[in-house]
One Martini backbone bead per residue (centre of mass of N, CA, C, O) as a GRO file, in nm:
protein
  284
    1MET     BB    1   0.057   0.063  -0.020
    2MET     BB    2   0.295   0.258  -0.004
    3ILE     BB    3   0.385   0.234  -0.301
    4LEU     BB    4   0.126   0.344  -0.425
    5HIS     BB    5   0.138   0.623  -0.295
    6VAL     BB    6   0.414   0.706  -0.406
    7THR     BB    7   0.347   0.681  -0.704
    8ILE     BB    8   0.122   0.892  -0.710
    9LEU     BB    9   0.280   1.132  -0.594
   10ALA     BB   10   0.511   1.130  -0.804
   11LEU     BB   11   0.335   1.172  -1.054
   12ILE     BB   12   0.199   1.433  -0.971
   13GLN     BB   13   0.456   1.599  -0.926
   14GLY     BB   14   0.596   1.553  -1.200
   15ILE     BB   15   0.364   1.663  -1.386
   16THR     BB   16   0.298   1.954  -1.219
   17GLU     BB   17   0.548   2.134  -1.147
   18PHE     BB   18   0.590   2.268  -1.465
   19LEU     BB   19   0.305   2.320  -1.479
   20PRO     BB   20   0.030   2.565  -1.487
   21ILE     BB   21  -0.138   2.389  -1.207
   22SER     BB   22  -0.025   2.314  -0.933
   23SER     BB   23   0.146   2.104  -0.728
   24SER     BB   24   0.065   2.172  -0.435
   25GLY     BB   25  -0.236   2.138  -0.476
   26HIS     BB   26  -0.218   1.839  -0.572
   27LEU     BB   27  -0.087   1.728  -0.313
   28VAL     BB   28  -0.307   1.801  -0.117
   29LEU     BB   29  -0.527   1.641  -0.265
   30THR     BB   30  -0.385   1.367  -0.252
   31HIS     BB   31  -0.373   1.341   0.054
   32TYR     BB   32  -0.676   1.363   0.096
   33PHE     BB   33  -0.781   1.121  -0.092
   34LEU     BB   34  -0.584   0.901   0.032
   35ASN     BB   35  -0.553   0.911   0.337
   36ASP     BB   36  -0.232   0.871   0.448
   37GLY     BB   37  -0.244   0.892   0.767
   38GLY     BB   38  -0.288   0.569   0.809
   39ILE     BB   39   0.027   0.485   0.686
   40MET     BB   40   0.151   0.771   0.774
   41SER     BB   41   0.320   1.015   0.889
   42ALA     BB   42   0.372   1.348   0.879
   43ILE     BB   43   0.682   1.325   0.839
   44GLU     BB   44   0.663   1.126   0.599
   45GLN     BB   45   0.508   1.309   0.410
   46LYS     BB   46   0.724   1.531   0.395
   47ARG     BB   47   0.952   1.352   0.290
   48LEU     BB   48   0.811   1.273   0.028
   49ASP     BB   49   0.776   1.555  -0.085
   50ILE     BB   50   1.079   1.614  -0.100
   51GLY     BB   51   1.159   1.374  -0.277
   52VAL     BB   52   0.983   1.451  -0.531
   53HIS     BB   53   1.122   1.726  -0.566
   54ILE     BB   54   1.401   1.617  -0.630
   55GLY     BB   55   1.319   1.479  -0.891
   56THR     BB   56   1.237   1.744  -1.040
   57LEU     BB   57   1.507   1.885  -1.016
   58LEU     BB   58   1.669   1.676  -1.181
   59ALA     BB   59   1.500   1.709  -1.440
   60VAL     BB   60   1.559   2.014  -1.503
   61ILE     BB   61   1.864   1.978  -1.513
   62ALA     BB   62   1.869   1.771  -1.742
   63TYR     BB   63   1.719   1.939  -1.958
   64PHE     BB   64   1.900   2.213  -1.862
   65ARG     BB   65   2.215   2.150  -1.863
   66ARG     BB   66   2.335   2.392  -2.014
   67ASP     BB   67   2.206   2.613  -1.840
   68PHE     BB   68   2.320   2.512  -1.574
   69MET     BB   69   2.621   2.543  -1.647
   70SER     BB   70   2.593   2.843  -1.708
   71LEU     BB   71   2.509   2.927  -1.420
   72VAL     BB   72   2.759   2.827  -1.279
   73GLN     BB   73   2.957   3.003  -1.441
   74GLY     BB   74   2.819   3.269  -1.365
   75GLY     BB   75   2.869   3.244  -1.062
   76MET     BB   76   3.178   3.241  -1.090
   77ASP     BB   77   3.202   3.516  -1.226
   78ILE     BB   78   3.088   3.677  -0.990
   79LEU     BB   79   3.299   3.586  -0.777
   80CYS     BB   80   3.534   3.697  -0.991
   81ARG     BB   81   3.423   3.975  -1.116
   82ARG     BB   82   3.274   3.878  -1.402
   83THR     BB   83   2.995   4.074  -1.480
   84LYS     BB   84   2.996   4.103  -1.819
   85THR     BB   85   2.890   3.841  -1.877
   86LYS     BB   86   2.638   3.648  -1.993
   87LYS     BB   87   2.633   3.438  -1.761
   88ALA     BB   88   2.626   3.644  -1.529
   89HIS     BB   89   2.361   3.779  -1.608
   90GLU     BB   90   2.178   3.529  -1.581
   91ALA     BB   91   2.249   3.461  -1.288
   92PHE     BB   92   2.159   3.732  -1.168
   93LEU     BB   93   1.860   3.709  -1.247
   94ILE     BB   94   1.800   3.453  -1.083
   95ILE     BB   95   1.873   3.568  -0.810
   96VAL     BB   96   1.672   3.803  -0.807
   97ALA     BB   97   1.414   3.615  -0.855
   98THR     BB   98   1.464   3.445  -0.575
   99ILE     BB   99   1.473   3.626  -0.321
  100PRO     BB  100   1.172   3.688  -0.252
  101VAL     BB  101   1.083   3.384  -0.196
  102LEU     BB  102   1.282   3.333   0.033
  103ILE     BB  103   1.169   3.541   0.229
  104CYS     BB  104   0.871   3.448   0.229
  105GLY     BB  105   0.923   3.147   0.292
  106MET     BB  106   1.058   3.190   0.567
  107ALA     BB  107   0.819   3.331   0.702
  108LEU     BB  108   0.613   3.097   0.666
  109PHE     BB  109   0.781   2.881   0.809
  110ILE     BB  110   0.788   3.017   1.088
  111MET     BB  111   0.460   3.057   1.101
  112ASP     BB  112   0.302   2.818   0.991
  113MET     BB  113   0.091   2.854   0.718
  114THR     BB  114  -0.147   2.606   0.689
  115PHE     BB  115  -0.415   2.753   0.590
  116PHE     BB  116  -0.337   2.745   0.279
  117ASP     BB  117  -0.447   2.430   0.256
  118SER     BB  118  -0.713   2.498   0.167
  119LEU     BB  119  -0.953   2.391  -0.051
  120HIS     BB  120  -1.081   2.665  -0.115
  121ILE     BB  121  -0.823   2.811  -0.196
  122ILE     BB  122  -0.735   2.623  -0.420
  123ALA     BB  123  -0.982   2.659  -0.601
  124TRP     BB  124  -0.972   2.971  -0.638
  125MET     BB  125  -0.676   2.993  -0.739
  126THR     BB  126  -0.708   2.815  -0.986
  127ILE     BB  127  -0.910   3.004  -1.127
  128ILE     BB  128  -0.793   3.294  -1.111
  129PHE     BB  129  -0.499   3.220  -1.233
  130GLY     BB  130  -0.610   3.113  -1.496
  131VAL     BB  131  -0.733   3.375  -1.602
  132ILE     BB  132  -0.473   3.544  -1.591
  133LEU     BB  133  -0.317   3.371  -1.793
  134TYR     BB  134  -0.507   3.421  -2.031
  135ILE     BB  135  -0.466   3.726  -2.046
  136ALA     BB  136  -0.154   3.724  -2.079
  137ASP     BB  137  -0.153   3.534  -2.344
  138LYS     BB  138  -0.262   3.778  -2.538
  139LYS     BB  139   0.001   3.882  -2.571
  140PRO     BB  140   0.242   3.975  -2.759
  141ASP     BB  141   0.529   3.891  -2.887
  142SER     BB  142   0.870   3.880  -2.841
  143SER     BB  143   1.236   3.858  -2.907
  144LYS     BB  144   1.309   3.798  -2.624
  145THR     BB  145   1.565   3.685  -2.427
  146VAL     BB  146   1.724   3.626  -2.141
  147GLU     BB  147   1.970   3.824  -2.212
  148HIS     BB  148   1.741   4.072  -2.239
  149PHE     BB  149   1.678   4.089  -1.964
  150THR     BB  150   1.590   4.270  -1.692
  151LEU     BB  151   1.591   4.358  -1.369
  152LYS     BB  152   1.288   4.423  -1.360
  153SER     BB  153   1.193   4.153  -1.472
  154ALA     BB  154   1.313   3.967  -1.254
  155LEU     BB  155   1.161   4.099  -1.017
  156PHE     BB  156   0.877   4.037  -1.121
  157TYR     BB  157   0.903   3.736  -1.117
  158GLY     BB  158   0.972   3.715  -0.813
  159LEU     BB  159   0.715   3.848  -0.694
  160MET     BB  160   0.513   3.654  -0.827
  161GLN     BB  161   0.626   3.391  -0.694
  162CYS     BB  162   0.522   3.448  -0.403
  163ILE     BB  163   0.221   3.374  -0.458
  164ALA     BB  164   0.288   3.053  -0.489
  165LEU     BB  165   0.271   2.985  -0.175
  166ILE     BB  166  -0.013   2.940  -0.267
  167PRO     BB  167  -0.211   2.700  -0.313
  168GLY     BB  168  -0.309   2.703  -0.671
  169VAL     BB  169  -0.132   2.906  -0.831
  170SER     BB  170   0.155   2.845  -0.932
  171ARG     BB  171   0.477   2.887  -1.008
  172SER     BB  172   0.480   2.845  -1.310
  173GLY     BB  173   0.225   3.008  -1.379
  174ILE     BB  174   0.307   3.293  -1.258
  175THR     BB  175   0.576   3.323  -1.421
  176MET     BB  176   0.451   3.295  -1.702
  177THR     BB  177   0.261   3.530  -1.666
  178ALA     BB  178   0.479   3.743  -1.630
  179GLY     BB  179   0.609   3.703  -1.909
  180ARG     BB  180   0.355   3.773  -2.077
  181PHE     BB  181   0.316   4.062  -1.964
  182LEU     BB  182   0.616   4.137  -2.081
  183GLY     BB  183   0.620   3.983  -2.382
  184HIS     BB  184   0.713   3.709  -2.361
  185SER     BB  185   0.753   3.426  -2.476
  186ARG     BB  186   0.655   3.116  -2.404
  187ILE     BB  187   0.935   2.986  -2.407
  188GLU     BB  188   1.086   3.203  -2.233
  189ALA     BB  189   0.898   3.195  -1.990
  190ALA     BB  190   0.939   2.893  -1.934
  191ARG     BB  191   1.246   2.888  -1.912
  192PHE     BB  192   1.276   3.090  -1.678
  193SER     BB  193   1.092   2.940  -1.483
  194LEU     BB  194   1.263   2.674  -1.472
  195MET     BB  195   1.526   2.807  -1.381
  196MET     BB  196   1.407   2.911  -1.116
  197GLY     BB  197   1.329   2.629  -1.006
  198MET     BB  198   1.603   2.530  -0.924
  199THR     BB  199   1.649   2.728  -0.680
  200THR     BB  200   1.376   2.708  -0.533
  201ILE     BB  201   1.367   2.401  -0.478
  202ALA     BB  202   1.641   2.381  -0.337
  203ALA     BB  203   1.579   2.579  -0.106
  204ALA     BB  204   1.323   2.439   0.002
  205GLY     BB  205   1.459   2.166   0.060
  206LEU     BB  206   1.665   2.271   0.268
  207LEU     BB  207   1.470   2.401   0.468
  208THR     BB  208   1.283   2.144   0.525
  209GLY     BB  209   1.494   1.912   0.544
  210ALA     BB  210   1.645   2.001   0.804
  211SER     BB  211   1.394   1.924   0.987
  212VAL     BB  212   1.262   1.638   0.886
  213PHE     BB  213   1.555   1.471   0.886
  214SER     BB  214   1.627   1.532   1.215
  215ASP     BB  215   1.402   1.406   1.406
  216SER     BB  216   1.448   1.109   1.282
  217GLU     BB  217   1.480   0.806   1.189
  218ILE     BB  218   1.548   0.606   0.897
  219THR     BB  219   1.439   0.353   0.740
  220SER     BB  220   1.512   0.131   0.494
  221ASP     BB  221   1.226   0.115   0.374
  222PHE     BB  222   1.181   0.423   0.346
  223MET     BB  223   1.425   0.480   0.170
  224MET     BB  224   1.323   0.313  -0.069
  225THR     BB  225   1.069   0.482  -0.109
  226LEU     BB  226   1.216   0.744  -0.178
  227VAL     BB  227   1.367   0.643  -0.427
  228ILE     BB  228   1.115   0.580  -0.590
  229GLY     BB  229   0.998   0.867  -0.586
  230VAL     BB  230   1.232   1.007  -0.729
  231ALA     BB  231   1.230   0.841  -0.991
  232ILE     BB  232   0.937   0.895  -1.083
  233SER     BB  233   0.944   1.208  -1.078
  234PHE     BB  234   1.169   1.237  -1.282
  235ILE     BB  235   1.034   1.104  -1.527
  236ALA     BB  236   0.771   1.270  -1.528
  237ALA     BB  237   0.902   1.555  -1.548
  238TYR     BB  238   1.066   1.520  -1.806
  239ILE     BB  239   0.826   1.459  -1.991
  240ALA     BB  240   0.662   1.716  -1.927
  241ILE     BB  241   0.870   1.920  -2.028
  242LEU     BB  242   0.906   1.815  -2.314
  243LEU     BB  243   0.605   1.849  -2.401
  244MET     BB  244   0.564   2.147  -2.331
  245MET     BB  245   0.790   2.274  -2.508
  246ARG     BB  246   0.676   2.164  -2.771
  247PHE     BB  247   0.390   2.287  -2.754
  248LEU     BB  248   0.481   2.601  -2.722
  249LYS     BB  249   0.581   2.645  -3.018
  250GLN     BB  250   0.249   2.646  -3.109
  251GLY     BB  251   0.103   2.686  -2.856
  252SER     BB  252  -0.088   2.749  -2.571
  253PHE     BB  253  -0.233   2.802  -2.239
  254THR     BB  254  -0.536   2.718  -2.263
  255PRO     BB  255  -0.547   2.416  -2.169
  256PHE     BB  256  -0.460   2.489  -1.875
  257VAL     BB  257  -0.694   2.674  -1.813
  258ILE     BB  258  -0.921   2.470  -1.850
  259TYR     BB  259  -0.824   2.276  -1.635
  260ARG     BB  260  -0.842   2.473  -1.397
  261LEU     BB  261  -1.144   2.531  -1.416
  262ILE     BB  262  -1.245   2.244  -1.380
  263LEU     BB  263  -1.107   2.182  -1.112
  264GLY     BB  264  -1.215   2.421  -0.943
  265LEU     BB  265  -1.522   2.374  -0.990
  266ALA     BB  266  -1.532   2.081  -0.888
  267LEU     BB  267  -1.430   2.141  -0.602
  268LEU     BB  268  -1.654   2.338  -0.524
  269ALA     BB  269  -1.889   2.145  -0.565
  270LEU     BB  270  -1.797   1.938  -0.350
  271LEU     BB  271  -1.792   2.137  -0.110
  272TYR     BB  272  -2.089   2.278  -0.132
  273SER     BB  273  -2.236   1.983  -0.130
  274GLY     BB  274  -2.072   1.789   0.090
  275ILE     BB  275  -1.896   1.553  -0.023
  276ILE     BB  276  -1.672   1.735   0.083
  277SER     BB  277  -1.436   1.836   0.336
  278GLU     BB  278  -1.271   2.016   0.537
  279ASN     BB  279  -0.908   1.973   0.629
  280PRO     BB  280  -0.684   2.106   0.864
  281GLN     BB  281  -0.456   1.859   0.850
  282ILE     BB  282  -0.364   1.917   0.595
  283GLY     BB  283  -0.042   1.905   0.420
  284LEU     BB  284   0.313   1.986   0.353
   0.00000   0.00000   0.00000
C-alpha cells in the first residue's frame, strides 16, 4: 500500500511541478483523497513530498543541463568579479528573481501558515490565476530572450513567484504569467520559469529538509520508498517538461487554463455540495 501511495504522489508531483497548474495544490489534494495519514506519519508525508520534489529538481537540471552549467559558470564569474559576461548576467537575473520568494518562504516557514492548505483556497486560486494566465497569454510575443531580460523584469518574475506560496496559484503558472505580461514569448517565459525553479526548489528543499530529516531516524524500508519516489517523479517531470516545451512552440496556455477552470469548479462543487469537507489537518 505504501508503494502505491508513493507512486501516485510521485507521478502527480512529477507531472504537475513545471506545468502551470499548481503542483502544491495537487499534492494537498492527493494527500486528502488518499487519506494517507492512516499508513504514514505526518513527518513521513513531508519527507515524501521533499523526496518527490528532489526528483523534479533533478529532471529540470537534466533537461536544461546546458543552461544549468551556464548558470554555474555565471555564478563563478560573479564570484570572480567577471560581471560583464553573458553567463554572469543570466545568473544574476536568476538570483534576483529568487531572492523575494526565499524571504517570503522563510517568513511563512517560521510562522507555519498551514491554513493556506485549505481546499477552498486551492479551488479559488486555481480558477482565479487560471483566468489571469489566459489574459496574460493574449499579449503579443516579443523577440526577447533571457539574455535580453532586464533587472526590472527579473524582479517582477520574482515578486510574482511569491504569490505561488499559496497552494493553487502555481509557481510555474504565475511566473509564466509574469513573462507573458512582460511580452516575453511562451518558450522564453517557460524557460526562465523553469530555470528559476532550479534554485527555488533547491532552496525550499534545503529549508524544509533540514528540519524534517533531522527529527528522527529513517528506516531502510522508508529510504527505499523515498528512492522509488525520487525516481518516478524524475521520469514523470522530465517527460512533462519535454512535452510542454514542444507544445509551446506552436500552442498556447489555453489548454492549461481550461484544465484549471474545470478542476477548480469541480472542487468547489464537491465542497459546497458537502460531498467532501474541509480538513484542517492536511498539508505539505
